[in-house]
C-alpha positions in Angstrom: 141.2 28.5 107.0 145.5 27.4 107.5 146.1 31.0 107.7 143.3 31.5 110.5 144.9 28.7 112.2 147.9 30.0 111.8 147.5 33.2 113.2 146.0 31.2 116.3 149.2 29.4 116.6 151.0 32.5 116.1 149.5 34.2 118.9 149.5 31.3 121.2 153.4 30.8 120.9 154.0 34.4 122.0 151.9 34.2 124.9 154.4 32.0 125.9 157.1 33.7 124.7 156.0 36.9 126.9 155.6 34.1 130.3 158.8 32.8 129.5 160.6 36.1 129.0 159.3 38.2 131.3 162.0 38.3 134.0 162.9 41.1 134.6 161.4 41.6 138.8 162.4 37.6 138.8 165.2 37.1 141.5 166.8 34.1 139.3 167.1 36.2 136.5 167.9 40.1 138.4 169.0 39.3 141.9 167.9 42.3 143.7 170.9 44.2 145.6 170.1 44.6 149.3 172.0 47.8 150.1 170.1 50.5 150.3 171.0 54.3 148.5 169.6 57.5 150.1 167.2 59.5 147.7 166.0 62.6 147.6 162.2 63.6 147.7 160.6 61.6 144.7 164.0 60.7 143.8 163.0 56.6 143.8 161.0 54.2 141.7 157.7 55.4 143.1 155.9 58.3 141.2 155.6 61.1 143.9 156.7 64.0 142.4 155.4 63.4 138.9 151.7 64.7 138.5 148.9 61.7 137.0 148.4 64.5 134.1 152.1 64.6 133.2 152.9 63.0 130.0 156.1 62.1 131.3 157.5 60.6 134.1 159.7 58.4 135.5 158.2 54.8 135.9 159.0 51.2 137.5 156.1 49.5 137.6 157.7 46.6 139.9 160.2 47.3 142.0 160.9 48.3 145.8 161.1 52.0 146.9 164.3 53.6 146.9 166.8 52.0 144.4 166.8 53.6 141.2 165.1 54.6 137.6 164.1 52.1 135.2 165.4 53.7 132.3 168.9 54.8 134.2 170.9 53.9 137.2 168.8 51.3 139.4 169.4 48.5 141.3 170.1 46.0 138.6 172.9 48.3 136.8 171.0 48.6 134.0 173.8 50.0 131.0 171.7 51.1 128.1 167.8 52.3 126.7 167.1 52.9 123.5 164.2 53.6 121.6 163.4 52.2 117.3 162.5 54.0 114.4 161.4 53.1 111.5 161.4 54.1 107.8 161.6 52.6 104.4 164.5 53.1 102.5 163.1 52.4 99.5 161.4 55.7 98.9 163.1 57.8 102.1 166.6 58.5 102.9 167.2 59.7 106.8 170.3 61.8 108.1 170.4 61.8 112.0 171.4 65.6 113.5 171.3 64.7 116.9 168.9 64.0 119.6 166.2 66.1 121.6 165.8 64.1 125.0 163.8 64.2 128.6 166.0 63.3 131.7 165.0 63.5 135.0 166.5 62.6 138.5 169.0 64.0 140.6 172.0 65.5 139.7 174.4 67.4 142.1 176.4 70.4 141.0 179.5 68.7 141.5 178.4 65.7 139.5 181.3 63.7 137.6 178.7 61.1 136.0 177.9 61.4 131.8 175.7 59.4 129.6 176.5 58.6 126.4 174.0 59.8 123.5 173.6 57.4 120.7 172.0 56.4 117.4 172.5 52.8 116.8 171.6 50.4 113.7 169.0 48.0 114.1 170.3 43.9 114.3 168.7 40.8 112.0 166.2 39.5 113.5 167.2 37.3 116.6 165.5 33.5 116.3 163.4 32.6 120.0 161.7 29.4 118.2 161.6 28.0 114.7 158.7 30.4 114.0 159.4 33.6 116.8 161.7 35.9 116.4 162.8 39.3 117.8 162.3 41.5 114.8 165.7 43.3 115.9 168.3 44.8 118.6 170.4 48.2 118.9 173.7 47.0 116.9 176.4 49.1 115.6 177.0 52.8 117.3 176.1 55.1 113.8 176.9 58.1 116.0 177.4 59.1 119.7 177.9 62.2 122.1 179.1 62.7 125.9 177.0 64.6 127.9 177.8 65.8 131.5 175.2 64.7 133.9 174.9 68.2 135.1 174.0 69.3 131.4 171.0 67.2 130.7 168.6 69.4 131.7 167.7 67.5 135.2 166.7 70.7 137.5 165.9 70.7 141.3 162.1 72.1 140.6 161.5 71.1 137.0 163.4 69.3 134.1 163.8 70.4 131.0 163.4 68.9 127.3 167.4 69.6 125.6 168.3 69.2 122.1 172.0 67.7 121.8 173.6 68.0 118.3 176.4 65.7 117.0 179.6 66.8 115.8 179.1 65.1 112.6 175.7 63.6 111.6 174.8 60.0 111.0 175.1 60.3 107.1 172.2 58.5 105.2 170.6 55.4 107.2 170.1 52.4 105.3 166.9 50.9 107.8 165.2 51.3 110.8 167.5 52.6 113.8 167.2 53.0 117.6 167.8 56.4 119.9 168.9 56.3 123.3 172.0 56.3 125.9 174.3 54.4 128.0 175.7 54.9 131.6 178.6 53.3 133.2 177.9 53.0 137.1 177.7 50.6 139.8 174.5 51.2 142.1 176.7 49.9 145.3 178.9 52.9 144.9 176.2 55.4 142.9 176.5 58.3 145.3 173.8 61.1 145.4 173.0 61.0 141.5 170.0 59.6 140.0 169.9 60.0 136.1 167.2 58.7 134.1 165.3 59.3 130.6 161.5 60.0 131.0 158.5 57.5 129.7 154.8 58.0 128.7 153.0 56.4 131.4 152.9 52.7 131.7 150.1 51.0 128.9 150.2 54.4 127.1 152.0 53.0 123.8 149.9 52.2 120.7 152.0 50.2 118.4 150.9 46.3 118.0 153.4 44.2 120.5 154.3 41.9 117.6 153.5 41.5 113.8 152.9 38.2 111.4 155.3 38.2 108.5 153.7 35.4 106.1 156.3 33.6 103.6 154.8 32.4 100.6 157.4 29.8 98.8 154.5 29.1 96.3 150.4 29.8 95.8 150.4 26.2 98.0 152.7 26.9 100.4 152.2 29.7 103.4 154.3 29.6 106.6 154.0 32.5 109.3 157.0 34.1 111.3 155.8 36.6 114.6 157.7 38.9 114.7 158.2 41.2 118.6 158.2 44.7 117.4 161.1 45.5 120.0 159.7 49.4 120.1 162.1 49.7 122.8 164.8 47.9 125.1 167.3 47.8 127.6 170.5 46.6 127.9 171.1 44.8 131.3 174.3 43.8 133.1 174.7 41.0 131.2 175.8 43.1 128.5 172.4 41.5 126.0 169.5 44.0 125.1 166.5 42.7 126.8 162.8 43.7 124.8 160.7 46.3 127.6 157.8 44.1 126.7 158.3 41.0 126.6 161.3 40.4 128.5 161.3 43.5 131.0 158.2 43.4 133.2 156.2 43.8 130.4 156.6 47.4 130.1 154.5 48.9 127.2 155.4 52.5 126.8 157.7 55.3 125.2 160.9 56.9 126.1 161.2 60.4 125.6 164.1 60.6 123.3 163.6 61.7 119.8 165.8 62.1 116.9 166.9 65.8 114.8 166.5 64.5 111.1 166.9 65.3 108.0 163.8 63.8 105.6 164.2 63.5 102.1 163.5 61.0 99.4 163.4 60.4 95.5 160.0 61.9 95.1 160.0 64.6 97.6 157.9 62.6 99.8 160.3 60.6 102.0 159.3 60.7 105.6 160.4 58.8 109.0 157.7 57.2 110.8 157.4 56.8 115.1 154.1 54.2 115.8 151.8 57.0 114.6 153.4 60.1 112.8 155.4 60.1 110.2 157.9 63.3 109.8 158.5 64.8 106.4 160.6 68.2 107.4 160.2 71.6 106.9 160.2 73.9 104.2 161.5 76.4 102.8 164.7 75.6 104.4 166.0 78.0 105.6 163.0 80.1 106.0 162.9 84.0 105.5 159.7 84.8 107.1 157.8 81.7 107.4 158.4 77.9 107.8 155.5 75.1 106.8 156.2 71.7 109.4 154.7 68.8 107.6 153.8 65.5 109.3 151.3 62.8 109.1 149.1 61.0 111.5 148.2 57.3 111.0 145.2 58.1 113.5 143.6 61.0 114.5 145.4 62.3 117.7 146.3 65.5 119.6 149.7 67.1 118.8 152.4 69.7 120.0 154.7 71.7 118.1 157.8 73.3 120.0 160.4 75.0 118.8 163.8 75.5 120.3 167.0 77.7 119.6 170.4 76.2 120.0 170.7 77.1 123.6 167.6 75.2 125.1 165.0 78.0 124.8 161.3 77.6 123.5 160.2 80.0 121.4 157.2 78.7 119.9 154.5 76.1 121.0 151.5 75.3 119.6 149.1 72.9 120.5 146.9 71.6 117.9 143.5 69.3 119.1 142.0 66.3 117.3 143.8 66.4 114.0 142.7 64.0 111.4 144.3 61.0 110.1 146.7 62.1 107.2 148.9 64.3 106.2 149.2 68.2 107.8 151.2 71.1 107.1 151.6 73.6 109.8 152.8 77.5 109.0 155.0 79.6 111.4 156.2 82.5 111.2 159.8 82.9 111.4 159.9 86.8 111.1 160.8 88.1 114.6 163.1 84.8 115.2 167.0 86.1 115.3 169.0 84.3 112.1 170.4 80.8 113.2 169.5 77.5 113.7 166.6 76.1 115.7 165.0 72.5 115.9 161.5 71.6 115.9 159.5 68.9 117.8 156.3 67.5 116.5 154.7 65.4 119.3 151.4 63.5 119.6 149.4 62.8 122.8 150.3 59.4 122.7 153.7 59.7 123.0 155.2 59.3 119.7 157.7 62.5 118.8 160.2 63.5 116.2 162.4 66.6 115.6 164.2 68.5 113.0 166.6 71.5 112.1 166.0 74.5 110.1 167.6 77.6 109.4 166.2 81.0 109.6 167.9 83.7 107.3 166.7 87.5 106.9 
């Protein structure tokens, strides 16, 4: 009975926290800049050029039209955007080689703007009250790459999913990490360019907004902490990270950025997990005719697999419908591929995604 009461108290506490911290659109905390900025057709906070059936979109549910994107240049001068990835360092080793990302917006051919793609470590839990914590935010930059806006894959008619490789991999990570980017701009003097990382639809995220942590001092003493699951976060102009669900318009979606990882483990079962998807890698690597891509689903889902060469051209795509929960191995023929390096991306219909690198040899 005591544990049930504690659970109910935690739920009430986080509900109050959501009301207290969902301040992204409140003028007191984030005053709206009144100066207007001209934008191209569909290049606004409203979804005028993204079909409703498309997985990714540029989304800001609470804002005036014409003032930018939530995951990029916008009226609030937000500076950074990050998605959290988790793995158990006790049985997995993860090295990040780069990211696959889908950007959108409007970029002129003469643009001089750029974004800094980053991998961050995670902070320790951040207390809000004695029993309520944010699980962690982006902390130290582990790797980064500056990319000109003209090289992000933003096109006049269609945007391109692109792979970006770090000059030096991160090295093996010690715990959960964030993938995302930062951008330096001033909305008042932004000019014709708008840049944003695409997202899934609002309310399509399928991870719980919080989890409970039981602290057992002994058999008779149990306390419970509520940890807010910071799935993604925004770096505001105040140079502080804010959780997108509890502190940023209750945004409940996922960012279209996926780390390119090498996964290993002492038992050969190493994996990195993002929401309902775990990636275990591809074998043999290098491949001489056939590659096997291994992943696992926490629950049944539609899955797509995309393979790209290092120039960004898609050489393989496959849609897999109604896969059951559990581990899966998808066999891909690489006999017709030119020898070299390729990026494979595994994505679920609910917005999870992760990528890996494989070599093809003949």
